[in-house]
N, C-alpha and C positions, 0 to 999 in steps of 0.2 A: 507326267502331268501331276499338278499339285492343286491344293484347295486353299481358300482363304479361311483363316481362323475367325472365330466369333469376335475376338478382340480387334482384329484388323477391320472387320466389317463395321464395328462400333466406331473405330477411329475415322473411317471414311465418312460415316453418317454424321459425325460431329463436325467434320471439316466442310462437308457439303450437305447442308440440311435438305436440299431438294431431292437428294437421293434416299433420304431416310424412309419415305413411304415405299419405295421400290425394294429396299433391303428388307423391310419387314415382310413383304409378300413373297420373298424368295426363300424357300427352305434351303438349308446348307447343302443338302444333297444335290440340288439343281446345279450348284457351282462346282461339282466334282468333275464335270465334263471339261470346262475350261474357264479361266478367269474372264475371257472375252464374252462369256454368256451374259454376265451382268451388264456389260456395256451394250450388248445388243438389245436386251430388255429395257434398259434405261433409255436408249435412243428412242424406242417405241413409245415409252410412257412420258418422256420429258421433252416433248416436241417444242416447248416454249423456251428452252435454254438457248441463250445466245451463243453464237459460234465461238467467240473468244473468251467466254466465261470460264472460271476454274472448273466448273462441272463438266463443260464440254471438253476441256483439255484432258480431264480424267477419262472421259469416255473414249477419246481418240488415242489413248495410250495403247501401245502394242503389248502383246503378251509378255515379251521379254522385259518390259519396263516395270512390271509388277514385282512385288517382293512377297512371294508366297511363304507361309509359315508352317504349313502342315503337309505331310505326305498324303497322297491320295490312297484311300483304301482300295486294294486290288479288286477288280470287277468280280473275280471269282469269289472273294470273301463276301462281297455285298450280296451276290446272288444266293450263296449258301445261307446267309443270315436271314434272308427273307423267305426261304423255302418253308412250306407247311410241314407240320410234324407228320412223319410217315405213319401209316397204319398197317397193321398186319392183316393177313387173310383171315376171314371169319367164316364159320359154318353158317348154315341157314338160320338156325335158332339164335345164334349170336348176332347175326345181321338184323333179325327182327327186333331183338332187344336194343340194338344200337339205334334203329329207326325210332323206337319208342322213346329212347333217351333224347334224341335230337328234337322230336316233336314236343317233348315235355319241357325243354328249356327255351323253346322259341315262343315269342309272343306274337308272331306273324305266321300266316300260312306258308308252308314250305312246299315247293314243287317237287315232283319225283326226280327231276333233273338235278335240282339243288341238293337233295338228299343223296343222290348217287355220287355227286362230286365230293360231298363231305365224307362219304363212306369209302373213299379211295378210288373214285372214278370207276365205279362198277357200272354194269349195264342198267339203263333206266327201266327196262322191262322187269328186271329182277326186283327193283324197288317197288314198282307198281303192284307186283304180285304180293310182296311183303305187306304193303299198305292194305291191300284187300284182306289178307289173312288177319292182320292186326285189328281191322275194323270188325270183322266177324267175331274175333275173340272177345273184344270188348262188349259187343252186343250179347254174346252168350253168357257173360259173367254179370250182366245187369249192373254195370258200374254207374256212378253218379255223373260220369262224363262219357263222351263218345267221340269218335273220329269223324270229322266232316270234311268234305271237299269244298273249299271256299276260294273264290277268286283265282282259280287255276292252281291252287295249292291245297295242302292238308293241314288241319289244325285240330287239337283237342278242344272241345267245347263242353261246358257243363249242361246237364239236362235242365230244361226250362223250369222244372218243379223247384229247383234250388235257387232260382233267381232272387226271391225276396231275402234269403239269408245272405247272399253275396252282396246285395245292395246295402244291407245293414252293416256288413263287415267293412266295406269301403265307404260307408256313409254317403251313398249315392241317392240323392233325392229324386222323387218322381218329377219334380218341377224342372229338372234338367233335361227331361225328354223333349223331343221336338214337338212343337205345337201343332195343332191340327192344320193351321194355315200353311205352315212350312212343309208339313207332310204332303199336303195337297199339291203344293208347288213342286216338290220333289217327285211325286208320282207322275205329274204331267211331263217333267223332263225325262223320267225313266222310260215312259211309253212313247214319247214323241222324238226322242233324241236322234240326231242333233237338232237342237231347237234354239231359237232366239228368245231373248227376254220379252220382246214385243208379242211374240206368238203365245207365250205363256200368259201374259197379261190379258190377251184377247180371249183366252179360254176361261181364265178365272174372273175376269171382269173388274179386277182391282190391281193396284200397284203391287209389284212383287220385289221391289228393291231390297227391303229388309230381309225377305226370305232368301234372296239370292246371296246377299252378303253373309248371312248365317251359314248357308250351305257351302259357300266357298271357304269360309273360315274353318268349318268342320271337315273340309276336303271331301265332301260327299259329291260335289260336282266340280267340273273344271272347264276351262275354255278349250275348245277343240278346233277352232278355226274361225273363219268368217264366211257369212252367207254371200252368195253371188246376187245380191239385190242392192238397190240404191242405198248408199250410206254404208254398205258392207258391215252390217251389225255382227257382233260376236255370236258364235254358236257354242252351246253348252251341252255337255253330256255327263253321265255319271262316271264315277271312278271305281278303282278296285276297293277303295275304302268304303264305298257304298255297298259293295258285295259283302265285304267283311262285316260291316255294321249290321246287315240284315241276314247274315249267314247263308248267302247264296253261292252256288257254284259258278253260275254265269247268269246273264240276263234272260236266258231261256226259261229260268225257273220263276220268272215273274208270273203271277196269276193271269190267266187269259180273261178276256172280257166276259165270257160265259161264267167262269169261276167267280169273278167279282160280282156278277148279278146274283148268283146263288148265295154268296156270302151276304149280300145286301138284303 
C-alpha cells in the first residue's frame, strides 16, 4: 500500500477545482489506508458532480490506475511514533511531587483519573490519597494558594486575600464582573435548572435576552435539551465553567434557601 504525496494532491486540486475543498480537509495520514479513501469521501461531499465530468471520472478510477509517489510508513512505525513517553516507577514522595507538578502547570481542574493516567496509569485511589495529603500539606504551611476540588477535578487556587493584587497584575477591571441583573438570571438558572428562558423571564419579570446571550458567550450556561411543552422551547443549565468560575466542587455546594435568607 502506498500514499499520495503533497505534490500529487496539489496537482489533482489544480486539475479539478471542485476537489480542492475536500483535499484541504483530509490530512495526509487519512490517505495512508488507500488511495480509494479520497474517492469515497469525495463521492460523499461532491454529490453535484455530473456522471461524465472529469471529476467523476477521477473518482471512478480504480486503485491500480493511480500513480502513487511515496511508500507507506509501516503501521508499526506509526504506532511507535505516537506512543507516549514512558515513565518510570516512583516512590510515594516522588508521586506526590509529580502530582504537584501536574497541578502546577494545568490551567484547568484535573480529575484523579486524568492524573493517574499521566502518572503512568497508576490506581486512581492512590492519586486520591496523594491529593488529600497534598491539600493537608498546603494548609499546614499557610501558603498563598490552596488545593480545591472544582467541577470534578482538582486545581490550585490563590487565597481570596490576594485577589486585588492579581487583578492589578493582569489589569482586570471590576467593570468586567457580571452585572447584578446577569447574576440574578444566572442564579435562577442554577437553582431551577433545567429551565426555559420564558420561565426565567416569568420569575424576573423582565426580558433576559441580553443576560442569556452574555452567559452563553461566557460559557456559564448551555442548552441541555428541549421542554416537552408546546413550541418545545430550549432548556438551559449551568456548565462546568460555572463551577470553575465560582470555585465549586458541584451544584450541591450552592447555598441553601435558609443560608441565603441568613446572608440577606
